[in-house]
DRENDO-1510 file (C-alpha; in Angstrom, 1 decimal, always signed):
<recs>
REC; n; res; u; v; w
REC; 1; MET; -14.1; +3.7; -18.8 .
REC; 2; ALA; -17.1; +3.5; -21.0 .
REC; 3; GLN; -20.6; +3.0; -19.6 .
REC; 4; VAL; -22.8; +0.3; -21.2 .
REC; 5; LEU; -26.5; -0.4; -20.6 .
REC; 6; LEU; -27.4; -3.9; -21.4 .
REC; 7; SER; -31.0; -5.1; -21.4 .
REC; 8; PRO; -32.2; -8.6; -22.1 .
REC; 9; LEU; -35.7; -9.8; -22.6 .
REC; 10; SER; -37.0; -12.0; -19.8 .
REC; 11; TRP; -39.0; -14.6; -21.7 .
REC; 12; GLY; -37.1; -17.5; -20.2 .
REC; 13; LEU; -33.4; -17.4; -19.5 .
REC; 14; GLY; -32.1; -17.7; -23.0 .
REC; 15; HIS; -31.5; -14.1; -23.8 .
REC; 16; ALA; -29.7; -13.4; -20.5 .
REC; 17; MET; -27.5; -16.5; -20.9 .
REC; 18; ARG; -26.3; -15.7; -24.4 .
REC; 19; ASP; -25.4; -12.2; -23.1 .
REC; 20; ILE; -23.0; -13.6; -20.5 .
REC; 21; PRO; -20.0; -13.8; -22.8 .
REC; 22; ILE; -20.7; -10.2; -24.0 .
REC; 23; ILE; -20.8; -8.9; -20.4 .
REC; 24; ARG; -17.6; -10.8; -19.6 .
REC; 25; THR; -15.8; -9.3; -22.5 .
REC; 26; LEU; -17.0; -5.7; -21.7 .
REC; 27; LEU; -15.8; -6.1; -18.1 .
REC; 28; ALA; -12.5; -7.6; -19.3 .
REC; 29; HIS; -12.0; -4.3; -21.3 .
REC; 30; ASP; -12.7; -2.3; -18.1 .
REC; 31; HIS; -16.0; -1.0; -19.1 .
REC; 32; GLU; -18.8; -0.5; -16.6 .
REC; 33; VAL; -21.9; -2.5; -17.3 .
REC; 34; THR; -25.4; -1.8; -16.0 .
REC; 35; ILE; -28.0; -4.5; -16.5 .
REC; 36; ALA; -31.6; -3.5; -16.9 .
REC; 37; ALA; -33.9; -6.6; -16.7 .
REC; 38; CYS; -36.6; -8.3; -14.7 .
REC; 39; GLY; -37.8; -11.7; -13.5 .
REC; 40; ASN; -35.6; -14.7; -13.8 .
REC; 41; ALA; -33.3; -13.0; -16.2 .
REC; 42; LEU; -32.5; -10.3; -13.6 .
REC; 43; ASN; -32.0; -13.0; -10.9 .
REC; 44; ALA; -29.7; -15.1; -13.0 .
REC; 45; LEU; -27.5; -12.2; -14.1 .
REC; 46; LYS; -27.2; -11.0; -10.5 .
REC; 47; GLN; -25.9; -14.3; -9.5 .
REC; 48; GLU; -23.3; -14.3; -12.3 .
REC; 49; PHE; -22.2; -10.7; -12.1 .
REC; 50; PRO; -22.5; -9.3; -8.6 .
REC; 51; GLN; -20.0; -6.6; -9.5 .
REC; 52; CYS; -22.4; -5.0; -12.1 .
REC; 53; LYS; -25.1; -2.4; -11.5 .
REC; 54; PHE; -28.7; -3.5; -11.8 .
REC; 55; ILE; -31.9; -1.8; -12.7 .
REC; 56; GLU; -35.3; -3.5; -12.6 .
REC; 57; LEU; -36.9; -2.7; -15.9 .
REC; 58; GLU; -40.1; -4.5; -16.8 .
REC; 59; ASP; -40.5; -5.8; -20.3 .
REC; 60; TYR; -43.6; -7.6; -21.7 .
REC; 61; PRO; -46.0; -10.3; -20.4 .
REC; 62; VAL; -45.4; -13.6; -22.2 .
REC; 63; PRO; -48.1; -14.3; -24.8 .
REC; 64; TYR; -47.6; -18.0; -24.9 .
REC; 65; SER; -50.7; -20.2; -24.8 .
REC; 66; SER; -51.1; -23.2; -22.6 .
REC; 67; GLY; -52.0; -25.2; -25.7 .
REC; 68; SER; -51.3; -24.9; -29.5 .
REC; 69; LEU; -53.1; -21.6; -30.0 .
REC; 70; PHE; -50.1; -19.4; -29.8 .
REC; 71; LEU; -50.6; -17.5; -33.0 .
REC; 72; PRO; -54.2; -16.5; -32.5 .
REC; 73; LYS; -53.5; -15.4; -28.9 .
REC; 74; PHE; -50.4; -13.6; -30.0 .
REC; 75; PHE; -52.2; -11.4; -32.4 .
REC; 76; LEU; -54.9; -10.7; -29.9 .
REC; 77; PHE; -52.1; -9.8; -27.5 .
REC; 78; LEU; -50.5; -7.2; -29.8 .
REC; 79; PRO; -52.3; -4.2; -28.2 .
REC; 80; VAL; -51.0; -5.3; -24.8 .
REC; 81; MET; -47.5; -5.7; -26.3 .
REC; 82; LEU; -47.6; -2.2; -27.9 .
REC; 83; LYS; -48.6; -0.7; -24.6 .
REC; 84; ALA; -45.8; -2.5; -22.8 .
REC; 85; VAL; -43.3; -1.3; -25.3 .
REC; 86; ALA; -44.5; +2.3; -24.8 .
REC; 87; ASN; -44.1; +1.9; -21.1 .
REC; 88; GLU; -40.6; +0.5; -21.7 .
REC; 89; ARG; -39.7; +3.6; -23.7 .
REC; 90; LYS; -40.9; +5.9; -20.8 .
REC; 91; ASN; -38.9; +3.9; -18.2 .
REC; 92; LEU; -35.8; +3.9; -20.4 .
REC; 93; ALA; -36.1; +7.7; -20.8 .
REC; 94; LYS; -36.0; +8.0; -17.0 .
REC; 95; ILE; -32.9; +5.8; -16.8 .
REC; 96; LEU; -31.1; +7.8; -19.5 .
REC; 97; ALA; -32.1; +11.1; -17.8 .
REC; 98; HIS; -30.5; +9.9; -14.6 .
REC; 99; ASP; -27.2; +8.4; -15.8 .
REC; 100; HIS; -24.9; +8.7; -18.9 .
REC; 101; TYR; -24.3; +5.7; -21.2 .
REC; 102; ASP; -22.0; +5.3; -24.2 .
REC; 103; LEU; -23.8; +2.3; -25.6 .
REC; 104; ILE; -27.1; +0.5; -25.3 .
REC; 105; ILE; -27.3; -3.2; -26.0 .
REC; 106; SER; -30.8; -4.5; -26.3 .
REC; 107; ASP; -31.3; -8.3; -26.5 .
REC; 108; ASN; -34.7; -8.5; -28.2 .
REC; 109; ARG; -36.2; -5.6; -26.1 .
REC; 110; LEU; -38.0; -3.6; -28.7 .
REC; 111; GLY; -38.1; -0.3; -26.8 .
REC; 112; ALA; -34.5; -0.3; -25.5 .
REC; 113; TYR; -32.9; +2.2; -27.9 .
REC; 114; SER; -32.2; +6.0; -28.0 .
REC; 115; ALA; -31.7; +8.6; -30.6 .
REC; 116; GLU; -28.9; +10.2; -28.4 .
REC; 117; VAL; -27.0; +7.0; -27.5 .
REC; 118; PRO; -25.7; +4.4; -30.0 .
REC; 119; SER; -27.9; +1.4; -29.7 .
REC; 120; VAL; -27.5; -2.2; -31.0 .
REC; 121; PHE; -30.0; -4.9; -31.1 .
REC; 122; ILE; -29.3; -8.6; -30.6 .
REC; 123; THR; -31.6; -11.2; -32.4 .
REC; 124; HIS; -31.2; -14.4; -34.3 .
REC; 125; GLN; -34.7; -14.0; -35.8 .
REC; 126; LEU; -34.4; -11.7; -38.8 .
REC; 127; HIS; -36.9; -13.9; -40.6 .
REC; 128; TYR; -40.0; -15.4; -39.0 .
REC; 129; HIS; -41.5; -18.8; -39.8 .
REC; 130; MET; -45.2; -19.2; -40.1 .
REC; 131; PRO; -47.4; -22.0; -41.3 .
REC; 132; LEU; -47.9; -22.0; -45.1 .
REC; 133; ALA; -51.5; -20.8; -44.7 .
REC; 134; LEU; -50.2; -17.7; -42.9 .
REC; 135; TRP; -47.5; -16.7; -45.4 .
REC; 136; PRO; -49.0; -13.2; -45.8 .
REC; 137; VAL; -48.4; -12.8; -42.0 .
REC; 138; GLU; -44.8; -13.8; -42.5 .
REC; 139; LEU; -44.3; -11.2; -45.2 .
REC; 140; PHE; -46.0; -8.6; -42.9 .
REC; 141; ALA; -43.7; -9.6; -40.1 .
REC; 142; LEU; -40.6; -9.0; -42.3 .
REC; 143; ARG; -41.7; -5.4; -42.9 .
REC; 144; ILE; -42.3; -4.9; -39.2 .
REC; 145; ASN; -38.8; -6.3; -38.5 .
REC; 146; THR; -37.3; -3.8; -41.0 .
REC; 147; TYR; -39.1; -1.0; -39.3 .
REC; 148; LEU; -37.8; -2.0; -35.9 .
REC; 149; HIS; -34.3; -2.4; -37.1 .
REC; 150; GLN; -34.3; +1.2; -38.3 .
REC; 151; LYS; -34.3; +2.2; -34.6 .
REC; 152; TYR; -30.9; +0.6; -34.0 .
REC; 153; ASP; -27.4; +1.4; -35.3 .
REC; 154; ARG; -26.5; -2.3; -35.9 .
REC; 155; ILE; -28.2; -5.7; -35.6 .
REC; 156; ILE; -26.0; -8.4; -33.9 .
REC; 157; VAL; -27.0; -11.8; -35.2 .
REC; 158; PRO; -25.7; -14.6; -33.0 .
REC; 159; ASP; -25.3; -17.1; -35.8 .
REC; 160; ASN; -23.0; -18.0; -38.6 .
REC; 161; PRO; -23.7; -16.2; -42.0 .
REC; 162; PRO; -26.4; -17.8; -44.1 .
REC; 163; GLY; -25.2; -21.1; -45.5 .
REC; 164; PRO; -24.6; -24.7; -44.4 .
REC; 165; LEU; -23.4; -23.7; -40.9 .
REC; 166; ALA; -26.4; -21.4; -40.2 .
REC; 167; LEU; -27.7; -22.8; -36.9 .
REC; 168; ALA; -31.0; -20.9; -37.1 .
REC; 169; GLY; -31.7; -21.9; -40.7 .
REC; 170; LYS; -33.9; -19.4; -42.5 .
REC; 171; LEU; -34.6; -17.5; -39.3 .
REC; 172; SER; -31.3; -15.7; -39.4 .
REC; 173; ARG; -31.5; -14.7; -43.1 .
REC; 174; PRO; -32.1; -11.0; -43.5 .
REC; 175; GLY; -35.5; -10.2; -44.9 .
REC; 176; SER; -34.6; -6.9; -46.6 .
REC; 177; GLU; -31.6; -5.1; -48.0 .
REC; 178; PHE; -31.8; -2.6; -45.2 .
REC; 179; THR; -31.5; -5.3; -42.5 .
REC; 180; GLN; -28.7; -6.9; -44.5 .
REC; 181; SER; -26.8; -3.7; -44.5 .
REC; 182; ARG; -27.0; -3.4; -40.6 .
REC; 183; ALA; -26.6; -7.1; -39.7 .
REC; 184; PHE; -23.4; -8.2; -38.0 .
REC; 185; PHE; -23.1; -12.1; -38.0 .
REC; 186; SER; -21.1; -12.7; -34.8 .
REC; 187; GLY; -21.3; -16.5; -34.9 .
REC; 188; ILE; -22.8; -18.4; -32.0 .
REC; 189; LEU; -22.7; -16.7; -28.5 .
REC; 190; THR; -23.1; -18.8; -25.4 .
REC; 191; SER; -22.1; -18.8; -21.8 .
REC; 192; ILE; -21.1; -22.5; -22.1 .
REC; 193; GLU; -17.4; -23.3; -22.4 .
REC; 194; LYS; -16.0; -26.7; -23.6 .
REC; 195; GLN; -14.0; -28.4; -20.9 .
REC; 196; GLU; -11.7; -31.4; -20.8 .
REC; 197; ARG; -14.0; -33.7; -18.8 .
REC; 198; ARG; -15.1; -37.3; -19.1 .
REC; 199; GLU; -18.6; -37.8; -20.2 .
REC; 200; ASP; -19.6; -39.7; -17.1 .
REC; 201; LEU; -23.2; -38.4; -16.9 .
REC; 202; ASP; -25.5; -40.6; -18.9 .
REC; 203; ASN; -28.4; -38.1; -19.2 .
REC; 204; LEU; -29.0; -34.4; -18.6 .
REC; 205; VAL; -32.6; -33.2; -18.7 .
REC; 206; MET; -33.0; -29.4; -18.9 .
REC; 207; ILE; -36.5; -28.1; -18.4 .
REC; 208; SER; -36.7; -24.5; -19.3 .
REC; 209; GLY; -38.6; -21.7; -21.1 .
REC; 210; PRO; -41.6; -19.5; -20.3 .
REC; 211; GLU; -44.5; -20.4; -18.1 .
REC; 212; PRO; -46.9; -22.2; -18.2 .
REC; 213; GLN; -45.2; -24.5; -20.7 .
REC; 214; ARG; -42.0; -25.0; -18.5 .
REC; 215; THR; -44.2; -26.4; -15.7 .
REC; 216; LYS; -46.2; -28.5; -18.1 .
REC; 217; LEU; -43.0; -30.2; -19.4 .
REC; 218; GLU; -41.8; -30.7; -15.9 .
REC; 219; GLU; -45.1; -32.5; -15.1 .
REC; 220; ILE; -44.8; -34.7; -18.2 .
REC; 221; LEU; -41.1; -35.6; -17.9 .
REC; 222; LEU; -40.5; -36.1; -14.2 .
REC; 223; PRO; -42.8; -39.2; -13.9 .
REC; 224; SER; -40.8; -40.7; -16.8 .
REC; 225; ILE; -37.3; -40.1; -15.5 .
REC; 226; HIS; -37.1; -43.6; -14.2 .
REC; 227; GLU; -37.2; -44.9; -17.8 .
REC; 228; LEU; -33.7; -43.3; -18.4 .
REC; 229; GLU; -30.9; -45.7; -17.9 .
REC; 230; GLY; -27.8; -44.7; -16.0 .
REC; 231; LYS; -26.9; -41.6; -14.0 .
REC; 232; THR; -29.3; -38.7; -14.6 .
REC; 233; VAL; -29.5; -35.0; -13.6 .
REC; 234; VAL; -32.6; -32.9; -14.1 .
REC; 235; ILE; -32.5; -29.1; -14.0 .
REC; 236; LEU; -35.9; -27.4; -13.6 .
REC; 237; GLY; -34.7; -23.9; -14.7 .
REC; 238; SER; -36.4; -22.2; -11.7 .
REC; 239; PRO; -34.0; -19.8; -9.9 .
REC; 240; LYS; -36.4; -19.2; -7.0 .
REC; 241; ARG; -36.7; -22.9; -6.0 .
REC; 242; LYS; -34.4; -24.8; -3.7 .
REC; 243; THR; -31.1; -25.8; -5.3 .
REC; 244; GLU; -31.5; -29.5; -4.8 .
REC; 245; ILE; -35.0; -31.0; -4.7 .
REC; 246; THR; -34.5; -34.7; -4.8 .
REC; 247; ASN; -31.4; -36.9; -4.8 .
REC; 248; THR; -31.2; -40.7; -5.3 .
REC; 249; ASP; -28.4; -43.0; -6.4 .
REC; 250; THR; -29.2; -42.6; -10.1 .
REC; 251; CYS; -31.1; -39.3; -10.3 .
REC; 252; THR; -30.7; -35.8; -9.0 .
REC; 253; VAL; -33.4; -33.1; -9.5 .
REC; 254; LYS; -32.3; -29.5; -9.1 .
REC; 255; GLY; -34.4; -26.3; -9.2 .
REC; 256; TYR; -31.7; -24.2; -10.6 .
REC; 257; VAL; -27.9; -24.3; -11.0 .
REC; 258; SER; -25.3; -21.6; -11.5 .
REC; 259; ASN; -23.9; -21.1; -14.9 .
REC; 260; ASP; -20.6; -22.7; -13.8 .
REC; 261; GLU; -22.5; -25.9; -12.6 .
REC; 262; LYS; -24.5; -26.0; -15.8 .
REC; 263; VAL; -21.3; -25.8; -17.8 .
REC; 264; GLU; -19.9; -28.7; -15.9 .
REC; 265; LEU; -23.1; -30.8; -16.3 .
REC; 266; MET; -23.4; -30.2; -20.0 .
REC; 267; ASN; -19.8; -31.0; -20.6 .
REC; 268; ARG; -20.2; -34.3; -18.7 .
REC; 269; ALA; -23.5; -35.3; -20.4 .
REC; 270; ARG; -23.6; -38.0; -23.1 .
REC; 271; PHE; -27.2; -37.4; -23.9 .
REC; 272; VAL; -29.3; -34.2; -23.5 .
REC; 273; ILE; -33.1; -33.8; -23.4 .
REC; 274; CYS; -34.2; -30.2; -23.7 .
REC; 275; ARG; -36.4; -27.6; -25.4 .
REC; 276; SER; -35.2; -26.5; -28.9 .
REC; 277; GLY; -34.7; -22.9; -27.8 .
REC; 278; TYR; -32.0; -21.2; -29.8 .
REC; 279; THR; -29.8; -20.4; -26.8 .
REC; 280; THR; -29.7; -24.1; -25.9 .
REC; 281; MET; -28.9; -25.0; -29.5 .
REC; 282; MET; -25.9; -22.7; -29.4 .
REC; 283; GLU; -24.7; -24.3; -26.2 .
REC; 284; LEU; -24.9; -27.8; -27.7 .
REC; 285; ALA; -23.1; -26.6; -30.8 .
REC; 286; GLU; -20.4; -25.0; -28.7 .
REC; 287; LEU; -19.8; -28.3; -26.9 .
REC; 288; GLY; -20.0; -30.5; -30.0 .
REC; 289; LYS; -22.7; -32.7; -28.5 .
REC; 290; LYS; -23.9; -35.4; -30.9 .
REC; 291; ARG; -26.8; -37.1; -29.1 .
REC; 292; GLY; -30.0; -35.6; -27.8 .
REC; 293; LEU; -33.8; -35.3; -27.9 .
REC; 294; PHE; -35.4; -32.0; -28.5 .
REC; 295; ILE; -39.0; -31.1; -27.3 .
REC; 296; PRO; -40.2; -27.9; -28.9 .
REC; 297; THR; -42.5; -25.6; -26.8 .
REC; 298; PRO; -46.0; -26.2; -28.2 .
REC; 299; GLY; -47.3; -23.3; -30.4 .
REC; 300; GLN; -43.9; -21.5; -30.3 .
REC; 301; THR; -43.2; -21.4; -34.1 .
REC; 302; GLU; -39.5; -20.7; -33.7 .
REC; 303; GLN; -38.8; -23.9; -31.7 .
REC; 304; GLU; -41.1; -25.9; -33.9 .
REC; 305; TYR; -39.3; -24.7; -37.0 .
REC; 306; LEU; -35.8; -25.4; -35.5 .
REC; 307; SER; -36.8; -28.9; -34.4 .
REC; 308; TRP; -38.1; -29.6; -37.9 .
REC; 309; TYR; -35.1; -28.1; -39.6 .
REC; 310; TYR; -32.6; -30.1; -37.5 .
REC; 311; GLN; -34.4; -33.3; -38.0 .
REC; 312; LYS; -34.5; -32.6; -41.8 .
REC; 313; GLN; -30.7; -31.9; -41.7 .
REC; 314; GLY; -30.1; -35.2; -39.9 .
REC; 315; TRP; -28.6; -33.4; -36.9 .
REC; 316; PHE; -31.1; -34.1; -34.0 .
REC; 317; TYR; -34.3; -36.0; -33.4 .
REC; 318; SER; -37.4; -34.1; -32.0 .
REC; 319; GLN; -40.7; -35.1; -30.5 .
REC; 320; SER; -43.8; -33.3; -29.4 .
REC; 321; GLN; -44.3; -33.2; -25.6 .
REC; 322; TYR; -47.8; -34.6; -26.1 .
REC; 323; HIS; -46.4; -37.7; -27.9 .
REC; 324; LEU; -43.4; -38.4; -25.8 .
REC; 325; ASP; -42.5; -42.0; -25.3 .
REC; 326; LEU; -39.0; -42.2; -24.0 .
REC; 327; ALA; -38.8; -46.0; -24.6 .
REC; 328; LYS; -39.2; -45.3; -28.3 .
REC; 329; ASP; -37.8; -41.8; -28.6 .
REC; 330; LEU; -34.4; -42.4; -27.0 .
REC; 331; PRO; -33.4; -45.2; -29.5 .
REC; 332; ALA; -34.7; -43.1; -32.4 .
REC; 333; ALA; -32.5; -40.2; -31.3 .
REC; 334; GLN; -29.3; -42.3; -31.6 .
REC; 335; GLY; -29.2; -42.2; -35.4 .
REC; 336; TYR; -28.5; -38.5; -35.8 .
REC; 337; SER; -25.1; -36.8; -36.4 .
REC; 338; GLY; -25.3; -33.7; -34.1 .
REC; 339; PHE; -24.4; -30.2; -35.2 .
REC; 340; PRO; -21.5; -29.7; -37.6 .
REC; 341; ASP; -18.3; -28.1; -36.2 .
REC; 342; MET; -18.3; -24.3; -36.2 .
REC; 343; PRO; -16.3; -21.4; -34.7 .
REC; 344; SER; -16.4; -21.1; -30.9 .
REC; 345; THR; -17.9; -18.4; -28.8 .
REC; 346; ARG; -14.4; -17.3; -27.6 .
REC; 347; GLU; -13.4; -16.5; -31.2 .
REC; 348; ASN; -16.8; -15.0; -32.0 .
REC; 349; VAL; -17.1; -12.7; -29.0 .
REC; 350; SER; -13.6; -11.4; -29.6 .
REC; 351; GLY; -14.4; -10.5; -33.1 .
REC; 352; LEU; -17.7; -8.9; -32.0 .
REC; 353; TYR; -15.9; -6.7; -29.6 .
REC; 354; ASN; -13.0; -5.7; -31.9 .
REC; 355; ASP; -14.9; -5.3; -35.1 .
REC; 356; LEU; -18.1; -3.7; -33.7 .
REC; 357; LEU; -18.5; -2.8; -30.1 .
REC; 358; ALA; -15.1; -1.2; -29.7 .
REC; 359; ASN; -16.1; +1.4; -32.3 .
REC; 360; TYR; -18.6; +2.8; -29.8 .
REC; 361; LEU; -16.5; +2.3; -26.6 .
REC; 362; GLU; -12.9; +3.1; -27.4 .
</recs>
């Protein structure tokens, strides 16, 4: 029985959720998994995997702005980030001194690696997107990425290889030959599973992501929910809140749902309103959903790029949260095709284990 230490970033639930099929696969092969996380990511994975061991391992404060000044605040935040990574390295050293592990899997945690233990890094963001005026910063970020990738044995990219099926667009294109040599394109990885269910839920609204923007979107959307026709469920993405907050004949608002309930709701939904976070995008692609409205987190360049990219491809319609008008946006969203068909998570995670992870564990 091999011992695996898996550590997801806690900026929202996305990293933890896409690690669920990996954890399931490791457990199915009789490996013991210890999850090192914090915040909502830790709480959510405890609910999904009570049989695993858990370690509270702090990562980094979220540098998101409450407005559109993400980039300036991010660069001012770098010293804080570097100190947090240094603390993460110290805390990881204590964990490794106490217990033996055969593999470390880091989902976007920059300090979760070891020179003594094989370490792999999960990211879909090999290439950053910056405004045109900041292209020198984009080039600098590529060099930083290459430096960070040198700390890991392999880079798992939860996307299809570059090309027409690349869900992350340019973000998942390797920015250097070195990164290219270590990249393993697993295909999409998501905790969502397609089910044979009737699409009897007219609207599913998922409010998620880091604070304070998660709360801001909640404050903007909830007063407008009455404009949605038909049966609607709203998930607030807050594990610490009560399971069911309000319930009427046409609308139910839930603070948080288990992964199983989320899977059911997403399978039943005909129309989805959500952030354009990459994990959610993989979930919609897995389910083959064709109708939705994306609302990128303001100032978060990744989500803004993905929203722009999908709209350009004719896949999905997007709108800024500051210009939301559901009466106009919902009809506009009907004219898009949805994501193209692509290999499923079941196929992808099997290939990931057999072709990569098993090399370190069996």
